[in-house]
N, CA, C, O and the ligand as a Tripos MOL2 file, in Angstrom:
@<TRIPOS>MOLECULE
protein
  257   255    65     0     0
PROTEIN
NO_CHARGES

@<TRIPOS>ATOM
      1 N           2.1680    7.6910   -1.0790 N.3       1 MET1
      2 CA          1.0610    8.3960   -1.7270 C.3       1 MET1
      3 C           1.5570    9.7230   -2.2950 C.2       1 MET1
      4 O           2.1750   10.5100   -1.5770 O.2       1 MET1
      5 N           1.2950    9.9750   -3.5570 N.am      2 VAL2
      6 CA          1.7840   11.2030   -4.1880 C.3       2 VAL2
      7 C           0.6870   12.0300   -4.8310 C.2       2 VAL2
      8 O           0.9140   13.1620   -5.2570 O.2       2 VAL2
      9 N          -0.5110   11.4480   -4.8970 N.am      3 LEU3
     10 CA         -1.5980   12.1730   -5.5500 C.3       3 LEU3
     11 C          -2.9340   11.7610   -4.9380 C.2       3 LEU3
     12 O          -3.1940   10.5760   -4.7330 O.2       3 LEU3
     13 N          -3.7740   12.7510   -4.6490 N.am      4 VAL4
     14 CA         -5.1050   12.4410   -4.1300 C.3       4 VAL4
     15 C          -6.1620   13.0580   -5.0360 C.2       4 VAL4
     16 O          -5.9480   14.0900   -5.6710 O.2       4 VAL4
     17 N          -7.2960   12.3940   -5.0710 N.am      5 PHE5
     18 CA         -8.4260   12.8780   -5.8490 C.3       5 PHE5
     19 C          -9.5600   13.2210   -4.8960 C.2       5 PHE5
     20 O          -9.9580   12.4010   -4.0680 O.2       5 PHE5
     21 N         -10.0810   14.4460   -5.0200 N.am      6 VAL6
     22 CA        -11.1760   14.8730   -4.1660 C.3       6 VAL6
     23 C         -12.3750   15.1920   -5.0430 C.2       6 VAL6
     24 O         -12.3070   16.0510   -5.9230 O.2       6 VAL6
     25 N         -13.4530   14.5020   -4.7960 N.am      7 ASN7
     26 CA        -14.6750   14.7570   -5.5420 C.3       7 ASN7
     27 C         -15.6830   15.4280   -4.6200 C.2       7 ASN7
     28 O         -16.2370   14.8070   -3.7130 O.2       7 ASN7
     29 N         -15.9040   16.7050   -4.8760 N.am      8 ASP8
     30 CA        -16.8250   17.4610   -4.0470 C.3       8 ASP8
     31 C         -18.2310   17.3800   -4.6340 C.2       8 ASP8
     32 O         -18.4860   17.9200   -5.7100 O.2       8 ASP8
     33 N         -19.1340   16.7160   -3.9400 N.am      9 PRO9
     34 CA        -20.4800   16.5510   -4.4890 C.3       9 PRO9
     35 C         -21.2600   17.8540   -4.5830 C.2       9 PRO9
     36 O         -22.2470   17.9310   -5.3140 O.2       9 PRO9
     37 N         -20.8260   18.8900   -3.8460 N.am     10 LEU10
     38 CA        -21.5110   20.1780   -3.9030 C.3      10 LEU10
     39 C         -21.0340   21.0230   -5.0800 C.2      10 LEU10
     40 O         -21.6600   22.0190   -5.4440 O.2      10 LEU10
     41 N         -19.9310   20.6140   -5.6560 N.am     11 ASP11
     42 CA        -19.3540   21.3570   -6.7650 C.3      11 ASP11
     43 C         -19.9380   20.8390   -8.0710 C.2      11 ASP11
     44 O         -19.3990   19.9160   -8.6820 O.2      11 ASP11
     45 N         -21.0450   21.4440   -8.4910 N.am     12 SER12
     46 CA        -21.7580   20.9070   -9.6490 C.3      12 SER12
     47 C         -21.1410   21.3300  -10.9730 C.2      12 SER12
     48 O         -21.3600   20.6920  -12.0030 O.2      12 SER12
     49 N         -20.3630   22.4180  -10.9380 N.am     13 GLU13
     50 CA        -19.8230   22.9090  -12.2070 C.3      13 GLU13
     51 C         -18.6390   22.0820  -12.6850 C.2      13 GLU13
     52 O         -18.3900   21.9830  -13.8860 O.2      13 GLU13
     53 N         -17.9150   21.4950  -11.7540 N.am     14 GLU14
     54 CA        -16.7920   20.6590  -12.1480 C.3      14 GLU14
     55 C         -17.0090   19.2570  -11.6200 C.2      14 GLU14
     56 O         -16.5250   18.8870  -10.5510 O.2      14 GLU14
     57 N         -17.7380   18.5000  -12.3860 N.am     15 ALA15
     58 CA        -18.1190   17.1580  -11.9480 C.3      15 ALA15
     59 C         -16.9230   16.2110  -11.8770 C.2      15 ALA15
     60 O         -16.9990   15.1390  -11.2760 O.2      15 ALA15
     61 N         -15.8270   16.6200  -12.4960 N.am     16 GLY16
     62 CA        -14.6650   15.7400  -12.5440 C.3      16 GLY16
     63 C         -13.8880   15.6590  -11.2430 C.2      16 GLY16
     64 O         -13.0540   14.7680  -11.0780 O.2      16 GLY16
     65 N         -14.1460   16.5750  -10.3150 N.am     17 GLY17
     66 CA        -13.3980   16.5800   -9.0730 C.3      17 GLY17
     67 C         -12.0590   17.2730   -9.2150 C.2      17 GLY17
     68 O         -11.7730   17.9040  -10.2320 O.2      17 GLY17
     69 N         -11.2310   17.1430   -8.1650 N.am     18 HIS18
     70 CA         -9.9710   17.8770   -8.1310 C.3      18 HIS18
     71 C          -8.8200   16.9670   -7.7150 C.2      18 HIS18
     72 O          -8.9810   16.0490   -6.9100 O.2      18 HIS18
     73 N          -7.6580   17.2530   -8.2890 N.am     19 PHE19
     74 CA         -6.4520   16.4920   -7.9570 C.3      19 PHE19
     75 C          -5.4950   17.3720   -7.1600 C.2      19 PHE19
     76 O          -5.3230   18.5570   -7.4450 O.2      19 PHE19
     77 N          -4.8770   16.7540   -6.1490 N.am     20 TYR20
     78 CA         -3.8860   17.4780   -5.3480 C.3      20 TYR20
     79 C          -2.6440   16.6080   -5.1900 C.2      20 TYR20
     80 O          -2.7340   15.4170   -4.8920 O.2      20 TYR20
     81 N          -1.4930   17.2230   -5.3960 N.am     21 HIS21
     82 CA         -0.2320   16.5160   -5.2260 C.3      21 HIS21
     83 C           0.1100   16.4270   -3.7370 C.2      21 HIS21
     84 O          -0.0330   17.4030   -3.0000 O.2      21 HIS21
     85 N           0.5550   15.2700   -3.3130 N.am     22 VAL22
     86 CA          1.0350   15.1000   -1.9480 C.3      22 VAL22
     87 C           2.5540   15.1800   -1.9950 C.2      22 VAL22
     88 O           3.2290   14.2560   -2.4500 O.2      22 VAL22
     89 N           3.0820   16.3170   -1.5090 N.am     23 CYS23
     90 CA          4.5080   16.5740   -1.5940 C.3      23 CYS23
     91 C           5.1660   16.2860   -0.2500 C.2      23 CYS23
     92 O           4.8850   16.9490    0.7480 O.2      23 CYS23
     93 N           6.0280   15.3090   -0.2410 N.am     24 ARG24
     94 CA          6.7310   14.9230    0.9970 C.3      24 ARG24
     95 C           5.7620   14.7060    2.1530 C.2      24 ARG24
     96 O           6.0050   15.1430    3.2780 O.2      24 ARG24
     97 N           4.6680   14.0270    1.8580 N.am     25 GLY25
     98 CA          3.7220   13.6640    2.8980 C.3      25 GLY25
     99 C           2.6850   14.7260    3.2170 C.2      25 GLY25
    100 O           1.8250   14.5110    4.0710 O.2      25 GLY25
    101 N           2.7530   15.8770    2.5410 N.am     26 LYS26
    102 CA          1.8070   16.9580    2.8290 C.3      26 LYS26
    103 C           0.9900   17.2880    1.5720 C.2      26 LYS26
    104 O           1.5420   17.4890    0.4900 O.2      26 LYS26
    105 N          -0.3220   17.3370    1.7390 N.am     27 VAL27
    106 CA         -1.1850   17.6570    0.6000 C.3      27 VAL27
    107 C          -1.0620   19.1390    0.2660 C.2      27 VAL27
    108 O          -1.2150   19.9930    1.1400 O.2      27 VAL27
    109 N          -0.7880   19.4410   -0.9920 N.am     28 GLU28
    110 CA         -0.6370   20.8260   -1.3970 C.3      28 GLU28
    111 C          -1.9920   21.5140   -1.5020 C.2      28 GLU28
    112 O          -3.0150   20.8730   -1.7430 O.2      28 GLU28
    113 N          -1.9780   22.8490   -1.3140 N.am     29 ASP29
    114 CA         -3.2170   23.6240   -1.3220 C.3      29 ASP29
    115 C          -3.7480   23.8460   -2.7330 C.2      29 ASP29
    116 O          -4.9570   23.9210   -2.9510 O.2      29 ASP29
    117 N          -2.8220   23.9490   -3.6910 N.am     30 THR30
    118 CA         -3.2490   24.2670   -5.0450 C.3      30 THR30
    119 C          -3.5740   23.0080   -5.8350 C.2      30 THR30
    120 O          -2.9030   21.9810   -5.7340 O.2      30 THR30
    121 N          -4.6110   23.1340   -6.6090 N.am     31 GLU31
    122 CA         -5.0850   22.0190   -7.4230 C.3      31 GLU31
    123 C          -4.0990   21.7160   -8.5500 C.2      31 GLU31
    124 O          -3.4920   22.6210   -9.1230 O.2      31 GLU31
    125 N          -3.9500   20.4190   -8.8560 N.am     32 MET32
    126 CA         -3.0760   20.0070   -9.9490 C.3      32 MET32
    127 C          -3.8760   19.8400  -11.2310 C.2      32 MET32
    128 O          -4.8950   19.1490  -11.2340 O.2      32 MET32
    129 N          -3.4330   20.4620  -12.3240 N.am     33 PRO33
    130 CA         -4.0780   20.1670  -13.6030 C.3      33 PRO33
    131 C          -3.5940   18.8100  -14.1230 C.2      33 PRO33
    132 O          -2.4670   18.4010  -13.8470 O.2      33 PRO33
    133 N          -4.4430   18.1260  -14.8660 N.am     34 VAL34
    134 CA         -4.0380   16.8410  -15.4320 C.3      34 VAL34
    135 C          -3.0840   17.0930  -16.5920 C.2      34 VAL34
    136 O          -3.4370   17.8010  -17.5350 O.2      34 VAL34
    137 N          -1.8780   16.5230  -16.5380 N.am     35 PRO35
    138 CA         -0.9140   16.7480  -17.6230 C.3      35 PRO35
    139 C          -1.2630   15.9150  -18.8470 C.2      35 PRO35
    140 O          -1.9240   14.8830  -18.7260 O.2      35 PRO35
    141 N          -0.8200   16.3560  -20.0380 N.am     36 PRO36
    142 CA         -1.0460   15.5480  -21.2340 C.3      36 PRO36
    143 C          -0.2670   14.2400  -21.1480 C.2      36 PRO36
    144 O           0.7330   14.1710  -20.4340 O.2      36 PRO36
    145 N          -0.7070   13.1890  -21.8670 N.am     37 PRO37
    146 CA         -0.0950   11.8590  -21.7400 C.3      37 PRO37
    147 C           1.4070   11.8310  -22.0410 C.2      37 PRO37
    148 O           2.1380   11.0270  -21.4640 O.2      37 PRO37
    149 N           1.8690   12.7030  -22.9400 N.am     38 ASP38
    150 CA          3.2810   12.6640  -23.3230 C.3      38 ASP38
    151 C           4.1450   13.6140  -22.5110 C.2      38 ASP38
    152 O           5.3510   13.7070  -22.7380 O.2      38 ASP38
    153 N           3.5310   14.3260  -21.5590 N.am     39 ARG39
    154 CA          4.3060   15.2860  -20.7680 C.3      39 ARG39
    155 C           3.9910   15.1640  -19.2860 C.2      39 ARG39
    156 O           3.2210   15.9600  -18.7480 O.2      39 ARG39
    157 N           4.5790   14.1750  -18.6190 N.am     40 PRO40
    158 CA          4.3390   13.9980  -17.1790 C.3      40 PRO40
    159 C           4.8570   15.1930  -16.3800 C.2      40 PRO40
    160 O           5.8520   15.8190  -16.7450 O.2      40 PRO40
    161 N           4.1650   15.4910  -15.2920 N.am     41 TYR41
    162 CA          4.5830   16.5870  -14.4220 C.3      41 TYR41
    163 C           5.6440   16.0850  -13.4650 C.2      41 TYR41
    164 O           5.4530   15.0770  -12.7860 O.2      41 TYR41
    165 N           6.7640   16.7920  -13.4120 N.am     42 GLU42
    166 CA          7.8010   16.4430  -12.4530 C.3      42 GLU42
    167 C           7.8720   17.5310  -11.3990 C.2      42 GLU42
    168 O           8.0950   18.7020  -11.7090 O.2      42 GLU42
    169 N           7.6780   17.1270  -10.1350 N.am     43 CYS43
    170 CA          7.6750   18.0990   -9.0520 C.3      43 CYS43
    171 C           9.0950   18.5750   -8.7700 C.2      43 CYS43
    172 O           9.9960   17.7650   -8.5550 O.2      43 CYS43
    173 N           9.2940   19.9080   -8.7720 N.am     44 PRO44
    174 CA         10.6400   20.4380   -8.5270 C.3      44 PRO44
    175 C          11.0970   20.2680   -7.0840 C.2      44 PRO44
    176 O          12.2900   20.3770   -6.8000 O.2      44 PRO44
    177 N          10.1730   20.0040   -6.1710 N.am     45 ARG45
    178 CA         10.5440   19.8930   -4.7570 C.3      45 ARG45
    179 C          10.8810   18.4660   -4.3450 C.2      45 ARG45
    180 O          11.9220   18.2270   -3.7330 O.2      45 ARG45
    181 N           9.9900   17.4950   -4.6830 N.am     46 CYS46
    182 CA         10.2430   16.1280   -4.2360 C.3      46 CYS46
    183 C          10.7120   15.2270   -5.3770 C.2      46 CYS46
    184 O          11.1350   14.0960   -5.1400 O.2      46 CYS46
    185 N          10.6370   15.7320   -6.6350 N.am     47 GLY47
    186 CA         11.1780   14.9850   -7.7610 C.3      47 GLY47
    187 C          10.2870   13.8840   -8.2870 C.2      47 GLY47
    188 O          10.6900   13.1500   -9.1890 O.2      47 GLY47
    189 N           9.0800   13.7450   -7.7470 N.am     48 VAL48
    190 CA          8.2020   12.6850   -8.1940 C.3      48 VAL48
    191 C           7.6390   13.0280   -9.5800 C.2      48 VAL48
    192 O           7.4100   14.1930   -9.9040 O.2      48 VAL48
    193 N           7.4250   11.9930  -10.3780 N.am     49 GLU49
    194 CA          6.8200   12.1910  -11.6840 C.3      49 GLU49
    195 C           5.3690   11.7600  -11.6420 C.2      49 GLU49
    196 O           5.0510   10.6390  -11.2440 O.2      49 GLU49
    197 N           4.4920   12.6630  -12.0560 N.am     50 LEU50
    198 CA          3.0720   12.3490  -12.0960 C.3      50 LEU50
    199 C           2.6490   12.2380  -13.5540 C.2      50 LEU50
    200 O           2.6310   13.2270  -14.2870 O.2      50 LEU50
    201 N           2.3120   11.0350  -13.9570 N.am     51 GLU51
    202 CA          1.9190   10.8090  -15.3430 C.3      51 GLU51
    203 C           0.4050   10.9140  -15.4910 C.2      51 GLU51
    204 O          -0.3540   10.7600  -14.5340 O.2      51 GLU51
    205 N           0.0060   11.1770  -16.7030 N.am     52 ASN52
    206 CA         -1.4210   11.2910  -17.0200 C.3      52 ASN52
    207 C          -2.2100   10.1040  -16.4810 C.2      52 ASN52
    208 O          -3.3030   10.2540  -15.9350 O.2      52 ASN52
    209 N          -1.6270    8.9240  -16.6490 N.am     53 GLU53
    210 CA         -2.2810    7.6940  -16.1970 C.3      53 GLU53
    211 C          -2.4990    7.6820  -14.6800 C.2      53 GLU53
    212 O          -3.5060    7.1640  -14.1970 O.2      53 GLU53
    213 N          -1.5530    8.2540  -13.9370 N.am     54 ASP54
    214 CA         -1.6720    8.2800  -12.4730 C.3      54 ASP54
    215 C          -2.9270    9.0240  -12.0240 C.2      54 ASP54
    216 O          -3.5420    8.6770  -11.0150 O.2      54 ASP54
    217 N          -3.2930   10.0440  -12.7830 N.am     55 PHE55
    218 CA         -4.4640   10.8400  -12.4170 C.3      55 PHE55
    219 C          -5.7500   10.0230  -12.5500 C.2      55 PHE55
    220 O          -6.6690   10.1560  -11.7420 O.2      55 PHE55
    221 N          -5.7990    9.1890  -13.5630 N.am     56 TRP56
    222 CA         -7.0220    8.4020  -13.7590 C.3      56 TRP56
    223 C          -7.0960    7.2630  -12.7510 C.2      56 TRP56
    224 O          -8.1840    6.8570  -12.3410 O.2      56 TRP56
    225 N          -5.9440    6.7550  -12.3570 N.am     57 ILE57
    226 CA         -5.9240    5.7440  -11.3000 C.3      57 ILE57
    227 C          -6.3840    6.3780   -9.9820 C.2      57 ILE57
    228 O          -7.1510    5.7800   -9.2270 O.2      57 ILE57
    229 N          -5.8960    7.6120   -9.7190 N.am     58 ALA58
    230 CA         -6.2980    8.3230   -8.4980 C.3      58 ALA58
    231 C          -7.7940    8.6130   -8.5000 C.2      58 ALA58
    232 O          -8.4480    8.5700   -7.4570 O.2      58 ALA58
    233 N          -8.3160    8.9020   -9.6590 N.am     59 GLN59
    234 CA         -9.7490    9.2090   -9.7570 C.3      59 GLN59
    235 C         -10.5960    7.9810   -9.3940 C.2      59 GLN59
    236 O         -11.6750    8.1130   -8.8160 O.2      59 GLN59
    237 N         -10.1060    6.8110   -9.7340 N.am     60 VAL60
    238 CA        -10.8250    5.5760   -9.4320 C.3      60 VAL60
    239 C         -10.5930    5.1450   -7.9840 C.2      60 VAL60
    240 O         -11.5280    4.7550   -7.2850 O.2      60 VAL60
    241 N          -9.3420    5.2190   -7.5450 N.am     61 LYS61
    242 CA         -8.9890    4.6790   -6.2320 C.3      61 LYS61
    243 C          -9.0090    5.7050   -5.1150 C.2      61 LYS61
    244 O          -9.0290    5.3370   -3.9410 O.2      61 LYS61
    245 N          -9.0040    7.0070   -5.4640 N.am     62 GLY62
    246 CA         -9.0070    8.0660   -4.4590 C.3      62 GLY62
    247 C          -7.6160    8.6130   -4.1900 C.2      62 GLY62
    248 O          -7.4650    9.7680   -3.7920 O.2      62 GLY62
    249 N          -6.5740    7.7660   -4.4120 N.am     63 SER63
    250 CA         -5.2010    8.2280   -4.2500 C.3      63 SER63
    251 C          -4.2640    7.2750   -4.9670 C.2      63 SER63
    252 O          -4.6220    6.1390   -5.2810 O.2      63 SER63
    253 N          -3.0320    7.7690   -5.2250 N.am     64 VAL64
    254 CA         -2.0080    6.9220   -5.8440 C.3      64 VAL64
    255 C          -0.7620    6.9650   -4.9790 C.2      64 VAL64
    256 O           0.2380    6.3240   -5.3040 O.2      64 VAL64
    257 ZN          6.3120   17.2030   -4.7550 Zn       65 ZN65
@<TRIPOS>BOND
     1     1     2 1
     2     2     3 1
     3     3     4 2
     4     3     5 am
     5     5     6 1
     6     6     7 1
     7     7     8 2
     8     7     9 am
     9     9    10 1
    10    10    11 1
    11    11    12 2
    12    11    13 am
    13    13    14 1
    14    14    15 1
    15    15    16 2
    16    15    17 am
    17    17    18 1
    18    18    19 1
    19    19    20 2
    20    19    21 am
    21    21    22 1
    22    22    23 1
    23    23    24 2
    24    23    25 am
    25    25    26 1
    26    26    27 1
    27    27    28 2
    28    27    29 am
    29    29    30 1
    30    30    31 1
    31    31    32 2
    32    31    33 am
    33    33    34 1
    34    34    35 1
    35    35    36 2
    36    35    37 am
    37    37    38 1
    38    38    39 1
    39    39    40 2
    40    39    41 am
    41    41    42 1
    42    42    43 1
    43    43    44 2
    44    43    45 am
    45    45    46 1
    46    46    47 1
    47    47    48 2
    48    47    49 am
    49    49    50 1
    50    50    51 1
    51    51    52 2
    52    51    53 am
    53    53    54 1
    54    54    55 1
    55    55    56 2
    56    55    57 am
    57    57    58 1
    58    58    59 1
    59    59    60 2
    60    59    61 am
    61    61    62 1
    62    62    63 1
    63    63    64 2
    64    63    65 am
    65    65    66 1
    66    66    67 1
    67    67    68 2
    68    67    69 am
    69    69    70 1
    70    70    71 1
    71    71    72 2
    72    71    73 am
    73    73    74 1
    74    74    75 1
    75    75    76 2
    76    75    77 am
    77    77    78 1
    78    78    79 1
    79    79    80 2
    80    79    81 am
    81    81    82 1
    82    82    83 1
    83    83    84 2
    84    83    85 am
    85    85    86 1
    86    86    87 1
    87    87    88 2
    88    87    89 am
    89    89    90 1
    90    90    91 1
    91    91    92 2
    92    91    93 am
    93    93    94 1
    94    94    95 1
    95    95    96 2
    96    95    97 am
    97    97    98 1
    98    98    99 1
    99    99   100 2
   100    99   101 am
   101   101   102 1
   102   102   103 1
   103   103   104 2
   104   103   105 am
   105   105   106 1
   106   106   107 1
   107   107   108 2
   108   107   109 am
   109   109   110 1
   110   110   111 1
   111   111   112 2
   112   111   113 am
   113   113   114 1
   114   114   115 1
   115   115   116 2
   116   115   117 am
   117   117   118 1
   118   118   119 1
   119   119   120 2
   120   119   121 am
   121   121   122 1
   122   122   123 1
   123   123   124 2
   124   123   125 am
   125   125   126 1
   126   126   127 1
   127   127   128 2
   128   127   129 am
   129   129   130 1
   130   130   131 1
   131   131   132 2
   132   131   133 am
   133   133   134 1
   134   134   135 1
   135   135   136 2
   136   135   137 am
   137   137   138 1
   138   138   139 1
   139   139   140 2
   140   139   141 am
   141   141   142 1
   142   142   143 1
   143   143   144 2
   144   143   145 am
   145   145   146 1
   146   146   147 1
   147   147   148 2
   148   147   149 am
   149   149   150 1
   150   150   151 1
   151   151   152 2
   152   151   153 am
   153   153   154 1
   154   154   155 1
   155   155   156 2
   156   155   157 am
   157   157   158 1
   158   158   159 1
   159   159   160 2
   160   159   161 am
   161   161   162 1
   162   162   163 1
   163   163   164 2
   164   163   165 am
   165   165   166 1
   166   166   167 1
   167   167   168 2
   168   167   169 am
   169   169   170 1
   170   170   171 1
   171   171   172 2
   172   171   173 am
   173   173   174 1
   174   174   175 1
   175   175   176 2
   176   175   177 am
   177   177   178 1
   178   178   179 1
   179   179   180 2
   180   179   181 am
   181   181   182 1
   182   182   183 1
   183   183   184 2
   184   183   185 am
   185   185   186 1
   186   186   187 1
   187   187   188 2
   188   187   189 am
   189   189   190 1
   190   190   191 1
   191   191   192 2
   192   191   193 am
   193   193   194 1
   194   194   195 1
   195   195   196 2
   196   195   197 am
   197   197   198 1
   198   198   199 1
   199   199   200 2
   200   199   201 am
   201   201   202 1
   202   202   203 1
   203   203   204 2
   204   203   205 am
   205   205   206 1
   206   206   207 1
   207   207   208 2
   208   207   209 am
   209   209   210 1
   210   210   211 1
   211   211   212 2
   212   211   213 am
   213   213   214 1
   214   214   215 1
   215   215   216 2
   216   215   217 am
   217   217   218 1
   218   218   219 1
   219   219   220 2
   220   219   221 am
   221   221   222 1
   222   222   223 1
   223   223   224 2
   224   223   225 am
   225   225   226 1
   226   226   227 1
   227   227   228 2
   228   227   229 am
   229   229   230 1
   230   230   231 1
   231   231   232 2
   232   231   233 am
   233   233   234 1
   234   234   235 1
   235   235   236 2
   236   235   237 am
   237   237   238 1
   238   238   239 1
   239   239   240 2
   240   239   241 am
   241   241   242 1
   242   242   243 1
   243   243   244 2
   244   243   245 am
   245   245   246 1
   246   246   247 1
   247   247   248 2
   248   247   249 am
   249   249   250 1
   250   250   251 1
   251   251   252 2
   252   251   253 am
   253   253   254 1
   254   254   255 1
   255   255   256 2
@<TRIPOS>SUBSTRUCTURE
     1 MET1         2 RESIDUE 1 A MET
     2 VAL2         6 RESIDUE 1 A VAL
     3 LEU3        10 RESIDUE 1 A LEU
     4 VAL4        14 RESIDUE 1 A VAL
     5 PHE5        18 RESIDUE 1 A PHE
     6 VAL6        22 RESIDUE 1 A VAL
     7 ASN7        26 RESIDUE 1 A ASN
     8 ASP8        30 RESIDUE 1 A ASP
     9 PRO9        34 RESIDUE 1 A PRO
    10 LEU10       38 RESIDUE 1 A LEU
    11 ASP11       42 RESIDUE 1 A ASP
    12 SER12       46 RESIDUE 1 A SER
    13 GLU13       50 RESIDUE 1 A GLU
    14 GLU14       54 RESIDUE 1 A GLU
    15 ALA15       58 RESIDUE 1 A ALA
    16 GLY16       62 RESIDUE 1 A GLY
    17 GLY17       66 RESIDUE 1 A GLY
    18 HIS18       70 RESIDUE 1 A HIS
    19 PHE19       74 RESIDUE 1 A PHE
    20 TYR20       78 RESIDUE 1 A TYR
    21 HIS21       82 RESIDUE 1 A HIS
    22 VAL22       86 RESIDUE 1 A VAL
    23 CYS23       90 RESIDUE 1 A CYS
    24 ARG24       94 RESIDUE 1 A ARG
    25 GLY25       98 RESIDUE 1 A GLY
    26 LYS26      102 RESIDUE 1 A LYS
    27 VAL27      106 RESIDUE 1 A VAL
    28 GLU28      110 RESIDUE 1 A GLU
    29 ASP29      114 RESIDUE 1 A ASP
    30 THR30      118 RESIDUE 1 A THR
    31 GLU31      122 RESIDUE 1 A GLU
    32 MET32      126 RESIDUE 1 A MET
    33 PRO33      130 RESIDUE 1 A PRO
    34 VAL34      134 RESIDUE 1 A VAL
    35 PRO35      138 RESIDUE 1 A PRO
    36 PRO36      142 RESIDUE 1 A PRO
    37 PRO37      146 RESIDUE 1 A PRO
    38 ASP38      150 RESIDUE 1 A ASP
    39 ARG39      154 RESIDUE 1 A ARG
    40 PRO40      158 RESIDUE 1 A PRO
    41 TYR41      162 RESIDUE 1 A TYR
    42 GLU42      166 RESIDUE 1 A GLU
    43 CYS43      170 RESIDUE 1 A CYS
    44 PRO44      174 RESIDUE 1 A PRO
    45 ARG45      178 RESIDUE 1 A ARG
    46 CYS46      182 RESIDUE 1 A CYS
    47 GLY47      186 RESIDUE 1 A GLY
    48 VAL48      190 RESIDUE 1 A VAL
    49 GLU49      194 RESIDUE 1 A GLU
    50 LEU50      198 RESIDUE 1 A LEU
    51 GLU51      202 RESIDUE 1 A GLU
    52 ASN52      206 RESIDUE 1 A ASN
    53 GLU53      210 RESIDUE 1 A GLU
    54 ASP54      214 RESIDUE 1 A ASP
    55 PHE55      218 RESIDUE 1 A PHE
    56 TRP56      222 RESIDUE 1 A TRP
    57 ILE57      226 RESIDUE 1 A ILE
    58 ALA58      230 RESIDUE 1 A ALA
    59 GLN59      234 RESIDUE 1 A GLN
    60 VAL60      238 RESIDUE 1 A VAL
    61 LYS61      242 RESIDUE 1 A LYS
    62 GLY62      246 RESIDUE 1 A GLY
    63 SER63      250 RESIDUE 1 A SER
    64 VAL64      254 RESIDUE 1 A VAL
    65 ZN65       257 GROUP 0 **** ****
């Protein structure tokens, strides 16, 4: 698992929810912005690549 999606029902201003990178088995505290489709985010610590598509899969499934 490298990405989790958290949808806070009390957070009415951001209905889209929040994404968090799971780095080496630990969920990071800071929220991940969704990268553009042609520029995947590569984590400097664990080296995982998070593509735009992964975020939408996480949004549907809860995690990737
Ligand atoms: Zn990482």
